[in-house]
N, C-alpha and C positions, 0 to 999 in steps of 0.2 A: 504494499499499500504506500503511495506516495504522499508525503507531508507537504502541506502548503508552505512556501517560503515566508520568513518573517516579513512583517508590513515594510521594513526599511528597505529590504531587497526589492519588494515590488515598486517602491517610490523612486529608488535608484534606477530600475529598469525604465520606469515612466519619465523621469526627469533627471537624467545623469547630470552629476555636478550640483545638485540643489544645495549641498552642505558647503559649498565653497565659501559662500557669504557669512557663515555661521560663527558668530563670535559670543563672548559672554553677555554682550549688550543686546544681542540680536532680538527681534521680535519673532519667536518661533513659528507663532500663527501665521504671521505674513509671509515668512519664507516658504513655510509648507502650502499656503494658499497660492503663492506665486507658481510654486513647483507643480501644483495640480491644475493650475488655470482657474482658480476660484476668485471671484470679485465679489467683494462684500456688498450687501444692498446698500441702498441709500440711507442717510443718516436716520436711526431710529426716531429721533426727536421731530425730525421732519415728516416722517411717516405718520407718527402720532398726531401731529398738529394738523395733517391733512385729514386724517380720519376723523379727527374731533370735529373739524369744520363740517365734514359731510353728514354727521350724525347729531349735531346740536351740543357738541362737547361743553360749550360755555354755559348753556342752560342747564346741563347736568350738573357741572361743577357749582353753578350757583345754587341749585336745589339741595345738593349735598351740603354745601356750606350753611344754608338757612337750616336744614335739619340737624346739623352738628350744633350750631348756636342755641337752637331750641332745647335740644337735650341738655347742653350745659346749663342753660337757664333753669330747666327743671331740677337737674342734680343740686344746683345751688339752692333752689327753693325748698326741696325735700330735706336737704342737709340741715338748713336753717330751722325748719319746722320740727323735724322728727329725730335729730341727733344733737344739735348744737343748742337748742332752745329748751324750755321747760316741757317735761313730757310725762304722760301716764304710761306705765308699762303693765301689760296684762300677762300673766303666764299662760302658756298653751300646754293643754294635756291631752284633750280629744277634740281637736279643732275640725270643724266643718266651715267651709267657706264657699261663698257664691261671689263671683266676680266677673268682669270682662277681661279676658286674657289679652285683648289688643291693647289695653291701656297700662298695662304693667311697666314699671320703671325700675331696673336694676340701680342700686345704690351700693356699690362695693366700698368697703368690705362689710357693710352693715346688713345687708339682705335686699329685699324687693319691695318697693312701694306699690300698695294697691290704691290707686285714686279713689275708687268707690268699691265697697265690698259689705257683705253683711257676714260676720265672723260669730259662730256659736261655740261655746265651749262650757265647761263645768260651771263657770262664773256667770253665765247668762248669754245675752245677745248684743254685740257691738255692731252699730250700723255706721258705716264711714261713708261720707260724701266728699270730703277734701284731704284724703290721704292717711294711710295707716302703713307703718313699716313693719313687716314679718321678718324676723331675724332669720339669717341664712340657715341655722340649725333648727328652725321652727320651734324655738324655746319661748319665743315672746312675741307679742305685737306692741307696737308703741304708736300713739296718737299724741296730739298736743295736750298739754296739761289743762285740767279744768281749771275754771277761775278761782275755785277753792276746793279743799278736800271733801265738801260735802255735795258737790255738784256732779251730777252723772250725765253731763253734756259738756262739750268743749267745741272748739273752733273746727267744724266739720265732721263731728261725730256725735253719736248719743249712745248710751248703755243702758240697757234693761238688765239690771243686776239681780242674779238669783240670791236667794236667802243664804245667809251665812257668809256673805263676802262683803268687802268694805275697802275704801280707798285710804292709803295710808302715805305718809311723807316718804319720798324716795330718797336715794344715796345723795343726790345733789340738791342744793337750795332751789326750791320751786318745783322739783320733781315729785312725782307720785308713783305709787305702785298699788296693784290690786292684790290684797291678801285675804285669805279665809280665816274664818274665826272672829271672835268677839274682841 
């Protein structure tokens, strides 16, 4: 059985002397291309610009920039409301949640914001109309703090509390947590 010759030998046969211009500073790709008669296509930036102009590239870029700016604004808003500002945290044990999946907003590393949802757990029913943050590990849901520790409503949410649960002061000044017991 006859073995195929190494590639270098084939190139030497096709383009004798191709190695003569080879130095430590040589562009090997250019030398090999010249040896086999390869010519590079036109400048890729020019190809991109021409293609973009044919398919409305500037309009697409403008739409993508606007969408990015909108997401950045929402991220800032949700962080201010549900991470940095005063909040109420409710533990999650046996959660049931209804929501519109098209409206979810990731808020790394904190979790996912549900702009509107109905969340049911052992503590009752939380109705959200302006943002709730569910932790990434599904251990708690966070909403803006109530105006005081006795109120079961806040900016964008209301809570129908089950018997045996109450709102207590949280770890940070102005924060609250939901706890069971008296």
